[in-house]
C-alpha positions as CSV (number, residue, x, y, z in Angstrom):
1,M,12.3,-24.2,-69.0
2,N,9.8,-21.4,-68.3
3,N,10.7,-18.5,-70.7
4,N,8.2,-16.1,-69.4
5,E,9.9,-12.9,-68.2
6,W,8.7,-9.8,-66.4
7,L,10.0,-6.2,-66.9
8,E,10.0,-3.1,-64.7
9,T,11.5,0.1,-66.3
10,D,12.6,3.3,-64.6
11,G,12.1,5.7,-67.5
12,L,15.9,6.4,-67.6
13,G,17.0,3.4,-69.5
14,G,17.5,1.3,-66.4
15,F,15.2,-1.6,-65.4
16,A,14.6,-4.7,-63.3
17,S,13.7,-8.0,-64.9
18,G,13.6,-11.7,-64.4
19,G,11.8,-15.0,-64.8
20,S,8.3,-15.5,-63.6
21,D,9.5,-18.7,-61.9
22,T,12.3,-16.6,-60.1
23,I,15.1,-18.3,-62.0
24,R,17.4,-15.9,-63.8
25,T,18.1,-17.1,-67.3
26,R,19.9,-14.0,-68.8
27,R,22.9,-11.9,-67.9
28,Y,20.4,-9.0,-68.1
29,H,18.1,-10.3,-65.4
30,A,18.6,-8.1,-62.4
31,I,17.0,-6.3,-59.5
32,L,19.0,-3.1,-59.9
33,L,20.3,-2.3,-63.4
34,A,20.9,1.4,-63.7
35,A,21.6,3.7,-66.7
36,T,24.4,6.0,-65.6
37,T,24.1,8.2,-68.7
38,P,20.4,7.9,-69.5
39,P,19.4,5.9,-71.4
40,T,22.8,4.4,-71.8
41,G,25.8,3.5,-69.6
42,R,23.9,0.6,-68.1
43,L,25.4,-1.3,-65.2
44,V,24.2,-4.4,-63.4
45,L,24.6,-3.7,-59.6
46,V,22.2,-6.1,-57.9
47,N,21.6,-9.3,-59.9
48,G,19.1,-11.0,-57.7
49,F,18.7,-12.7,-54.3
50,D,17.9,-15.9,-52.5
51,A,15.1,-15.8,-50.0
52,W,13.7,-18.3,-47.5
53,V,11.1,-18.4,-44.8
54,T,11.2,-20.1,-41.4
55,T,8.1,-21.1,-39.5
56,S,7.5,-23.4,-36.6
57,S,7.3,-26.2,-39.2
58,G,10.6,-25.7,-40.8
59,T,12.6,-23.5,-43.4
60,Y,11.3,-23.1,-46.9
61,A,12.9,-21.5,-49.9
62,I,10.9,-19.1,-52.1
63,T,13.5,-18.6,-54.8
64,S,15.5,-20.8,-57.1
65,Q,18.8,-20.4,-59.0
66,R,20.2,-22.4,-61.8
67,Y,23.8,-23.5,-61.5
68,N,26.1,-25.5,-63.8
69,P,25.9,-28.4,-64.5
70,D,22.1,-27.9,-64.7
71,V,21.5,-27.8,-61.0
72,I,18.4,-25.9,-59.7
73,H,18.8,-24.9,-56.1
74,P,17.0,-24.1,-53.8
75,D,13.6,-25.4,-54.6
76,G,11.6,-22.2,-54.1
77,S,10.1,-22.0,-57.6
78,G,8.1,-25.2,-56.8
79,R,6.2,-23.2,-54.1
80,I,4.8,-20.6,-56.5
81,E,1.1,-20.7,-56.1
82,S,0.4,-17.8,-58.5
83,F,2.1,-15.1,-60.4
84,A,0.8,-11.8,-61.9
85,F,2.7,-9.2,-63.9
86,R,0.1,-6.4,-63.4
87,P,0.3,-3.8,-62.0
88,W,3.8,-5.1,-61.2
89,P,5.3,-8.6,-60.7
90,T,3.6,-10.3,-57.8
91,W,4.1,-13.8,-56.5
92,V,2.2,-15.8,-53.9
93,F,4.2,-18.6,-52.4
94,K,2.5,-21.5,-50.6
95,L,4.8,-23.1,-48.1
96,D,4.6,-26.8,-47.2
97,D,2.8,-26.0,-43.9
98,G,0.2,-23.9,-45.7
99,T,1.7,-20.5,-45.0
100,R,1.3,-18.0,-47.8
101,I,3.9,-15.3,-48.6
102,L,3.2,-12.4,-51.0
103,Q,6.2,-10.9,-52.8
104,E,6.1,-7.8,-55.0
105,I,8.7,-6.0,-57.1
106,F,8.2,-2.6,-58.7
107,V,10.4,0.1,-60.0
108,K,9.8,3.8,-59.3
109,K,9.3,5.8,-62.5
110,G,11.9,8.5,-63.0
111,Y,14.5,7.0,-60.6
112,P,16.9,4.1,-60.4
113,I,14.9,2.6,-57.5
114,T,13.6,-1.0,-57.2
115,V,11.3,-1.9,-54.3
116,V,10.9,-5.5,-53.1
117,T,8.3,-6.3,-50.4
118,W,7.0,-9.4,-48.6
119,R,4.2,-10.1,-46.2
120,T,2.3,-13.1,-44.9
121,M,-1.2,-13.6,-46.1
122,N,-2.7,-16.0,-43.6
123,Q,-0.3,-16.4,-40.7
124,T,-0.2,-14.9,-37.2
125,T,2.4,-17.2,-35.6
126,P,6.1,-16.3,-35.8
127,V,7.5,-16.2,-39.4
128,T,11.0,-15.2,-40.3
129,L,12.1,-14.1,-43.7
130,S,15.7,-14.2,-44.7
131,L,17.3,-12.6,-47.8
132,R,20.8,-13.0,-49.3
133,P,21.3,-10.4,-52.2
134,F,23.7,-11.1,-55.1
135,F,25.9,-8.2,-56.3
136,S,28.2,-7.6,-59.2
137,G,29.0,-4.2,-60.7
138,R,29.5,-4.7,-64.4
139,D,28.5,-3.5,-67.8
140,Y,25.1,-5.1,-68.6
141,H,26.5,-6.9,-71.7
142,S,29.4,-8.4,-69.7
143,M,29.7,-11.2,-67.1
144,H,31.1,-11.1,-63.5
145,H,33.6,-13.5,-62.0
146,E,35.2,-14.1,-58.6
147,N,38.0,-11.7,-57.9
148,G,39.8,-10.1,-55.0
149,S,38.8,-6.5,-55.7
150,F,35.1,-6.7,-54.8
151,R,34.3,-4.6,-51.7
152,F,32.1,-6.6,-49.4
153,D,31.9,-4.2,-46.4
154,P,29.0,-1.8,-46.2
155,E,28.7,1.6,-44.7
156,I,25.8,1.4,-42.2
157,R,23.6,4.3,-41.3
158,G,20.8,2.8,-39.2
159,Q,18.4,1.2,-41.8
160,H,20.5,2.5,-44.7
161,F,23.3,0.3,-46.1
162,L,25.8,1.5,-48.7
163,W,28.1,-0.6,-50.8
164,L,30.7,0.5,-53.3
165,P,31.5,-2.8,-55.1
166,Y,34.3,-1.3,-57.2
167,Q,36.0,2.0,-57.4
168,G,34.5,4.3,-60.0
169,L,31.0,2.6,-59.9
170,P,27.9,4.1,-58.4
171,Q,27.2,3.2,-54.8
172,V,24.5,0.6,-54.1
173,H,22.1,1.8,-51.4
174,V,19.8,-0.7,-49.6
175,L,17.2,0.8,-47.4
176,T,15.3,-1.8,-45.3
177,N,13.3,-2.4,-42.1
178,G,15.2,-5.7,-41.6
179,S,18.3,-6.5,-39.6
180,Y,21.7,-7.3,-41.3
181,H,24.2,-10.0,-40.7
182,H,27.5,-9.6,-42.4
183,D,28.6,-12.9,-44.0
184,P,30.7,-12.4,-47.2
185,Q,30.4,-15.2,-49.7
186,W,31.1,-15.8,-53.4
187,Y,28.3,-17.7,-55.2
188,R,29.9,-19.4,-58.2
189,N,28.7,-20.9,-61.5
190,F,25.3,-19.3,-62.0
191,F,24.1,-20.7,-65.3
192,Y,22.0,-18.6,-67.7
193,E,20.1,-20.9,-70.0
194,Q,19.0,-18.3,-72.6
195,E,22.6,-17.0,-72.9
196,H,23.7,-20.6,-73.5
197,Q,21.0,-21.1,-76.2
198,R,22.3,-17.9,-77.9
199,G,25.8,-19.3,-78.1
200,L,27.2,-16.8,-75.6
201,D,29.1,-17.0,-72.3
202,S,26.6,-18.3,-69.8
203,M,28.4,-18.7,-66.5
204,E,28.8,-16.0,-63.8
205,D,30.0,-15.6,-60.2
206,L,28.3,-13.2,-57.9
207,A,29.2,-11.6,-54.5
208,S,26.9,-11.8,-51.5
209,P,27.9,-9.6,-48.6
210,G,25.5,-11.0,-46.0
211,T,21.9,-11.6,-45.1
212,F,18.9,-9.5,-44.1
213,S,16.2,-10.9,-41.9
214,W,12.7,-9.9,-40.7
215,E,10.0,-11.1,-38.4
216,I,7.0,-10.7,-40.7
217,S,4.0,-12.2,-38.9
218,D,2.3,-8.9,-38.5
219,K,4.3,-6.5,-40.7
220,Q,5.6,-5.9,-44.2
221,A,9.3,-6.6,-45.0
222,F,11.0,-4.6,-47.6
223,C,14.2,-3.6,-49.4
224,I,14.7,-0.6,-51.5
225,F,17.6,-1.0,-53.9
226,T,18.9,2.2,-55.5
227,T,21.9,4.3,-56.6
228,E,20.3,7.3,-55.0
229,D,21.2,8.6,-51.5
230,L,17.7,8.7,-50.2
231,Q,17.2,10.6,-46.9
232,E,13.7,9.9,-45.9
233,S,12.4,7.1,-43.7
234,P,12.5,3.8,-45.6
235,L,9.0,2.8,-44.4
236,S,7.5,6.1,-45.5
237,L,9.2,5.8,-48.9
238,V,7.9,2.3,-49.6
239,D,4.3,3.3,-48.9
240,K,4.7,6.5,-50.9
241,Y,6.3,4.8,-53.9
242,R,3.7,2.1,-54.0
243,E,0.8,4.5,-53.9
244,E,2.4,6.8,-56.5
245,E,3.0,3.9,-58.9
246,R,-0.4,2.4,-58.3
247,K,-2.1,5.7,-59.2
248,R,0.2,6.3,-62.2
249,R,-0.4,2.9,-63.7
250,S,-4.1,2.9,-63.1
251,E,-4.4,5.8,-65.6
252,F,-3.4,3.6,-68.5
253,S,-6.4,2.8,-70.7
254,D,-5.4,-0.8,-71.4
255,L,-2.5,-3.3,-71.3
256,L,-0.8,-2.2,-74.5
257,E,-0.8,1.4,-73.4
258,S,0.7,0.4,-70.1
259,S,3.4,-1.6,-71.9
260,A,4.1,1.4,-74.2
261,D,5.2,3.4,-71.2
262,A,8.1,1.1,-70.6
263,Y,9.9,2.3,-73.8
264,L,9.7,6.0,-73.1
265,A,12.9,7.3,-71.5
266,Q,14.8,10.3,-70.6
267,R,17.8,11.7,-72.5
268,K,20.0,14.6,-71.5
269,K,18.0,17.1,-73.5
270,G,14.6,15.5,-73.6
271,K,12.8,12.2,-74.3
272,T,13.7,9.2,-76.4
273,I,12.4,5.7,-77.1
274,V,14.3,2.6,-76.1
275,A,14.1,0.2,-79.0
276,G,13.8,-2.9,-76.7
277,Y,14.8,-4.7,-73.5
278,P,17.0,-6.1,-72.3
279,W,19.8,-5.2,-74.7
280,F,18.8,-2.3,-77.0
281,T,19.0,1.4,-76.3
282,D,17.6,4.1,-78.6
283,W,17.9,3.7,-82.4
284,G,16.7,6.2,-85.0
285,R,14.8,3.8,-87.2
286,D,13.1,2.1,-84.3
287,T,12.3,5.5,-82.7
288,F,10.5,6.9,-85.7
289,I,8.5,3.7,-86.4
290,A,7.6,3.2,-82.8
291,I,6.6,6.8,-82.0
292,R,3.5,6.5,-84.1
293,G,2.0,3.8,-81.8
294,L,3.7,4.5,-78.5
295,C,3.1,8.3,-78.5
296,L,0.8,9.5,-81.3
297,A,-1.8,6.7,-81.0
298,T,-1.8,6.9,-77.2
299,G,-2.1,10.7,-77.1
300,K,1.3,11.3,-75.6
301,L,1.8,14.3,-77.9
302,D,4.1,16.3,-75.6
303,I,6.6,13.4,-75.5
304,A,6.3,13.0,-79.3
305,R,7.1,16.7,-79.7
306,D,10.1,16.5,-77.4
307,I,11.5,13.5,-79.3
308,L,10.9,15.0,-82.8
309,L,12.4,18.4,-81.8
310,E,15.5,16.9,-80.3
311,W,16.2,14.7,-83.3
312,A,15.6,17.7,-85.6
313,E,18.9,19.0,-84.4
314,T,20.8,15.9,-85.5
315,V,20.2,16.1,-89.3
316,S,23.4,15.9,-91.2
317,E,23.7,15.9,-95.0
318,G,20.0,14.9,-95.1
319,M,20.5,12.0,-92.7
320,L,19.5,11.3,-89.1
321,P,21.6,9.0,-87.0
322,N,20.4,5.4,-86.7
323,R,22.1,4.8,-83.3
324,F,23.5,6.7,-80.4
325,P,26.5,4.7,-79.1
326,D,26.1,3.2,-75.6
327,Q,29.3,4.9,-74.2
328,G,29.6,8.3,-75.8
329,G,31.3,8.7,-79.2
330,E,29.8,10.0,-82.4
331,P,26.3,9.0,-83.6
332,E,26.2,6.6,-86.5
333,Y,24.7,7.8,-89.7
334,N,24.2,4.5,-91.5
335,S,20.5,4.1,-92.3
336,V,18.6,5.0,-95.5
337,D,15.2,4.7,-93.9
338,A,15.5,6.3,-90.5
339,S,15.3,9.8,-91.9
340,L,12.3,8.9,-94.1
341,W,10.5,7.4,-91.1
342,Y,11.2,10.7,-89.3
343,V,9.5,12.6,-92.1
344,I,6.4,10.3,-91.7
345,A,6.4,10.8,-87.9
346,V,6.6,14.6,-88.2
347,H,3.7,14.8,-90.6
348,D,1.6,12.4,-88.5
349,Y,2.3,14.6,-85.5
350,L,1.4,17.8,-87.2
351,R,-1.8,16.3,-88.5
352,I,-2.9,15.2,-85.1
353,R,-1.8,18.3,-83.1
354,H,-3.3,21.6,-84.3
355,D,-1.8,23.8,-81.6
356,V,1.9,23.5,-82.5
357,P,3.6,26.9,-82.1
358,K,4.9,28.4,-85.3
359,S,8.5,28.2,-84.2
360,E,8.2,24.5,-83.5
361,R,6.4,23.8,-86.7
362,K,9.0,25.8,-88.6
363,K,11.8,23.8,-87.0
364,L,10.2,20.4,-87.7
365,L,9.4,21.3,-91.4
366,A,12.9,22.7,-91.8
367,A,14.4,19.3,-90.7
368,V,12.0,17.5,-93.1
369,H,13.0,19.8,-96.0
370,E,16.7,19.3,-95.2
371,I,16.2,15.5,-95.3
372,L,14.5,15.6,-98.7
373,S,17.1,18.0,-100.1
374,G,19.9,15.9,-98.8
375,Y,18.5,12.8,-100.4
376,S,17.8,14.5,-103.7
377,K,21.3,15.9,-104.0
378,G,23.0,12.8,-102.7
379,T,24.5,11.9,-99.4
380,R,26.5,9.2,-97.6
381,F,26.6,5.6,-98.7
382,G,25.5,6.3,-102.3
383,I,22.1,7.5,-101.1
384,R,20.7,9.8,-103.9
385,M,17.7,10.6,-106.0
386,D,18.2,9.0,-109.4
387,E,16.9,10.3,-112.8
388,D,13.6,8.5,-112.3
389,A,13.1,10.4,-109.0
390,L,13.4,7.2,-107.0
391,I,16.0,6.7,-104.2
392,A,19.1,4.6,-104.9
393,A,21.2,3.6,-102.0
394,G,24.0,1.3,-100.9
395,Q,27.6,0.3,-101.4
396,P,29.5,-2.9,-100.7
397,G,29.9,-3.8,-97.0
398,C,27.0,-1.5,-95.8
399,Q,23.6,-2.5,-94.6
400,L,21.3,0.5,-94.9
401,T,17.8,-0.9,-94.7
402,W,16.0,-2.4,-91.7
403,M,17.2,-5.8,-93.0
404,D,20.6,-5.0,-91.5
405,A,22.3,-8.2,-90.4
406,K,26.0,-8.2,-90.9
407,I,28.6,-10.9,-90.0
408,G,32.1,-9.5,-90.2
409,D,32.3,-8.1,-93.7
410,W,29.4,-10.2,-94.9
411,V,26.2,-8.2,-95.3
412,V,23.5,-10.9,-95.3
413,T,20.8,-9.0,-97.2
414,P,22.7,-6.0,-98.8
415,R,19.7,-4.8,-100.9
416,I,21.9,-2.3,-102.8
417,G,20.0,-0.4,-105.4
418,K,16.4,0.8,-105.0
419,P,14.6,-1.2,-102.2
420,V,10.8,-1.2,-102.5
421,E,9.9,0.1,-99.0
422,I,12.4,2.9,-99.4
423,Q,10.5,4.1,-102.4
424,A,7.2,3.8,-100.5
425,L,8.6,5.9,-97.7
426,W,10.2,8.4,-100.2
427,I,7.0,8.8,-102.2
428,N,4.9,9.3,-99.0
429,A,7.5,11.8,-97.7
430,L,7.4,13.8,-101.0
431,R,3.6,13.9,-101.1
432,L,3.3,15.0,-97.4
433,T,6.1,17.6,-97.7
434,A,4.7,19.0,-101.0
435,E,1.8,20.4,-98.9
436,A,4.2,22.9,-97.3
437,F,6.9,23.1,-100.0
438,K,5.3,23.0,-103.5
439,E,8.6,22.3,-105.2
440,W,8.4,18.7,-104.2
441,K,5.1,18.0,-105.9
442,P,6.6,17.4,-109.4
443,V,9.2,15.1,-107.8
444,Y,6.4,13.2,-106.1
445,I,4.5,12.8,-109.4
446,R,7.6,11.6,-111.3
447,A,8.6,9.2,-108.5
448,T,5.1,7.7,-108.3
449,E,5.0,7.1,-112.1
450,S,8.5,5.5,-112.0
451,F,7.5,3.2,-109.1
452,L,4.3,2.0,-110.8
453,K,6.2,1.4,-114.1
454,K,9.2,-0.4,-112.7
455,F,8.3,-2.4,-109.6
456,W,5.3,-4.4,-110.8
457,I,6.0,-8.0,-111.9
458,D,3.3,-8.8,-114.3
459,D,3.7,-12.6,-114.4
460,K,3.7,-12.8,-110.5
461,G,1.2,-10.2,-109.4
462,Y,3.5,-8.6,-106.8
463,L,6.5,-6.3,-106.5
464,Y,10.2,-6.6,-106.8
465,D,12.1,-6.3,-103.6
466,V,14.9,-4.3,-105.1
467,I,15.3,-2.9,-108.6
468,D,18.5,-1.7,-110.3
469,V,20.4,-4.1,-108.0
470,D,24.0,-3.1,-107.3
471,H,23.1,0.1,-109.2
472,Q,22.9,-1.8,-112.5
473,P,19.8,-0.6,-114.4
474,G,17.4,-3.4,-115.2
475,K,18.9,-5.9,-112.7
476,M,16.0,-7.0,-110.5
477,D,15.7,-8.9,-107.2
478,R,12.5,-11.0,-107.3
479,S,12.9,-12.2,-103.7
480,F,9.4,-12.4,-102.2
481,R,9.7,-10.4,-99.0
482,P,7.3,-8.4,-96.8
483,N,8.8,-5.0,-97.7
484,Q,6.4,-4.6,-100.6
485,I,3.4,-4.4,-98.1
486,F,4.4,-0.7,-97.5
487,A,3.2,0.1,-101.0
488,V,-0.3,-0.6,-99.7
489,G,-0.3,-0.2,-96.0
490,G,1.7,1.1,-93.0
491,L,2.1,4.6,-94.4
492,P,-0.3,7.5,-94.8
493,F,-0.9,7.0,-98.5
494,P,-1.0,3.8,-100.5
495,I,1.0,3.8,-103.8
496,L,-0.8,0.7,-105.2
497,T,-4.6,0.6,-105.4
498,G,-7.2,-1.6,-106.9
499,D,-6.4,-5.0,-108.3
500,R,-2.6,-4.6,-107.8
501,A,-3.0,-3.7,-104.2
502,R,-5.3,-6.6,-103.6
503,S,-2.9,-9.0,-105.4
504,V,0.0,-7.9,-103.2
505,V,-2.0,-8.3,-100.0
506,E,-3.3,-11.7,-100.9
507,S,0.2,-12.9,-102.0
508,V,1.8,-11.6,-98.7
509,E,-0.9,-13.3,-96.7
510,K,-0.5,-16.6,-98.5
511,H,3.2,-16.8,-98.3
512,L,4.3,-14.7,-95.3
513,W,1.5,-14.4,-92.7
514,T,1.9,-16.2,-89.4
515,P,0.1,-15.6,-86.1
516,L,3.0,-13.5,-84.9
517,G,3.5,-11.3,-88.0
518,L,5.1,-11.6,-91.4
519,R,7.9,-13.9,-92.4
520,S,10.9,-12.0,-93.8
521,L,11.2,-14.4,-96.8
522,T,8.9,-16.8,-98.5
523,P,9.3,-20.5,-97.6
524,E,9.6,-21.2,-101.4
525,S,13.0,-19.4,-101.5
526,P,16.1,-21.6,-101.4
527,D,17.5,-19.2,-98.8
528,Y,14.5,-19.6,-96.4
529,A,15.3,-20.5,-92.8
530,S,12.5,-21.8,-90.5
531,N,14.3,-21.4,-87.2
532,Y,16.3,-18.6,-85.5
533,E,18.7,-20.4,-83.2
534,G,22.4,-21.2,-82.5
535,G,25.3,-18.8,-82.0
536,P,25.6,-15.2,-83.2
537,R,26.7,-16.2,-86.7
538,E,24.0,-18.8,-87.1
539,R,21.3,-16.4,-85.8
540,D,22.4,-13.4,-87.8
541,S,22.6,-15.4,-91.0
542,V,18.8,-16.1,-90.8
543,Y,17.7,-12.9,-89.1
544,H,15.9,-11.7,-92.3
545,Q,15.7,-15.0,-94.2
546,G,12.3,-16.2,-93.0
547,T,12.3,-15.2,-89.4
548,V,9.0,-13.6,-88.4
549,W,8.8,-9.9,-87.4
550,P,5.7,-8.9,-85.4
551,W,6.2,-5.2,-86.2
552,L,5.2,-5.8,-89.8
553,T,1.7,-6.7,-88.6
554,G,0.7,-3.0,-88.5
555,A,1.5,-2.5,-92.2
556,F,-0.1,-5.8,-93.2
557,V,-3.4,-5.2,-91.3
558,E,-3.7,-1.7,-92.6
559,A,-3.1,-2.9,-96.1
560,W,-5.7,-5.6,-95.7
561,L,-8.2,-3.2,-94.4
562,R,-7.6,-0.8,-97.3
563,V,-8.2,-3.5,-100.0
564,H,-11.4,-4.5,-98.1
565,S,-12.6,-0.9,-97.9
566,G,-12.2,-0.8,-94.1
567,T,-15.8,-1.8,-93.5
568,A,-17.2,-2.9,-90.1
569,E,-17.4,-6.4,-91.4
570,A,-13.7,-6.3,-92.5
571,K,-12.7,-4.9,-89.1
572,D,-14.5,-7.8,-87.4
573,T,-12.6,-10.3,-89.6
574,A,-9.3,-8.6,-89.0
575,R,-9.8,-8.4,-85.3
576,T,-10.3,-12.2,-85.1
577,K,-7.9,-13.4,-87.8
578,Y,-4.9,-11.1,-87.3
579,L,-5.1,-9.1,-84.0
580,A,-6.3,-11.9,-81.7
581,P,-3.2,-14.2,-82.2
582,L,-0.9,-11.2,-81.6
583,L,-2.7,-10.2,-78.4
584,K,-2.4,-13.8,-77.2
585,H,1.3,-13.4,-77.3
586,L,1.0,-10.7,-74.5
587,T,0.8,-13.6,-71.9
588,E,4.0,-15.4,-73.0
589,A,7.7,-14.6,-73.3
590,G,8.0,-10.9,-72.4
591,L,4.8,-10.6,-70.4
592,G,2.6,-7.8,-71.4
593,H,4.8,-7.1,-74.4
594,I,5.5,-8.4,-77.9
595,S,8.8,-10.0,-78.9
596,E,11.2,-8.8,-81.6
597,I,11.0,-11.9,-83.7
598,A,9.8,-15.5,-83.9
599,D,10.5,-18.7,-85.7
600,A,8.9,-19.0,-89.1
601,E,7.2,-22.3,-88.6
602,P,4.9,-23.7,-85.8
603,P,4.9,-23.3,-82.9
604,F,6.3,-19.9,-83.9
605,T,8.6,-19.8,-80.9
606,P,9.3,-16.2,-79.8
607,R,12.9,-15.2,-80.2
608,G,15.2,-12.3,-80.0
609,C,14.4,-9.4,-77.7
610,P,11.3,-10.3,-75.6
611,F,10.3,-6.6,-75.1
612,Q,10.4,-4.8,-78.4
613,A,9.2,-1.2,-78.9
614,W,8.1,-1.3,-82.5
615,S,6.3,-4.6,-82.0
616,V,4.2,-3.1,-79.2
617,S,3.8,0.1,-81.2
618,E,2.4,-1.5,-84.3
619,A,0.1,-3.7,-82.1
620,I,-1.3,-0.5,-80.6
621,R,-1.8,1.0,-84.1
622,V,-3.7,-2.1,-85.2
623,A,-5.8,-2.1,-82.1
624,K,-6.7,1.5,-82.7
625,L,-7.5,0.8,-86.3
626,L,-9.8,-2.0,-85.2
627,N,-11.3,-0.1,-82.2
628,T,-10.0,-2.8,-79.8
629,R,-9.0,-2.5,-76.2
630,T,-6.5,-4.9,-74.7
């Protein structure tokens, strides 16, 4: 199975995606997947299509579908001569008689609009293209099945076709220069291989109202799929959208910056960052980690400002929400690190941008001060500053750190007590904030002293993962995990320096480094798991028990450079040894992007979300550190 996937995003939370071989392998693969309450409320409206071409020599498919039981039909994927994902997904199909067909798919930024075009490349004799679209009308996490309620009949306005699949859903508009033949059909038992591998429902039925057809010997064929009621001429819109997108995308400096753009999205009151595609929306922790690479490192400072100012309004008892629910409801304040990452992001922003208006600076620093005050006084879930000036957090049944897998009532890695990376974040936040609010300086000094005294394991040469476990003084968790790297790299200021810093970096490299990032647990641990596979329970139970996380590459490479003095020679070594393998991943799985996770052992198979914001963000930060273009 070809697991390479393409992605086109609309900047609203909606997107189009699919397999490079035209076979849809996920419930999320779609031509029109729109966010009705940006960036949430996502609905799948047009799942895909079958297409075929008729010449004087015969009729040839240029698409393929997988059906149960393991039937691939028609045979169009075998006619792919080439595929490219930049500037947008583009296929060249070579038919049996030598005819070549060019197919392009792109999404218009800022609108729920997907454009699909076809043209011949070397044919002047009659060529007919036919297209049968597949519709559903469902939540993007759900599946669709044959029923009597689907509305097949379109409203026709010349070259503009309108469907309302189900009452209460957005209309599906198709604008085209083709002719339409109404022929309602149910296509049953589409099989999604990647859903099956994840232990989820993998079968779906889709509705197809009819077929479009074109004579394309001397002209371009196209369909515009959208939820918008567009009034302009379809032909003028296609040319306009293509040129606008070509110009916009040509302005990106390299591949990673182009990929970064996919995660920046609109919210009601401003901008946000989508944590990943195809199933994540915007999360607090992910946003504040990813903003440093996606926005600050790429110079998108206005977007960073909008995001930071909007989130400043959500501080509650010193905490920022970790997630905005998909379908309304109250934000979820259940993270100990999201707020601290926000503090880091604010200070990074203020250091880079020197023209911040006083009112905005005051608002951002007020939010930062409120966060530190809330943590020092104590807030939800046992989060509080202890007598040693370190942050204690957690209570049974809650997962507050980034290692947040939970299965029913079972928190796989509870990490209750004083987790190491939380202290690194806290100490950095104190030091940065003390520049504007002097009262935090003594707290910073005391917290640093406590950290250096309590976290170092003399007989091992590295740091505890959690101290005062379960809020029991002196109870330590010696699990060798990557979280300790943040005491050396990944944050503005290292807490460890000298021999201790070097020892941590060398130990992390020896036990945790892989070509796709750091393992989440050393292979020497009895709880280590080498593969991330199976159903939801099996996968969640090993999510942070060895599984590789590419986003940790940023902290590791920065730490490695710090202990090697950041010399030109060190940068050359890091570029070859650490960055190059990560950049190689840009041409596999989520094309142009970096996956959420990977298996912990060779061949380090990419897993999880194929398009992950903080993975791309940290790769950008590393590339900038190493002066590398992608």
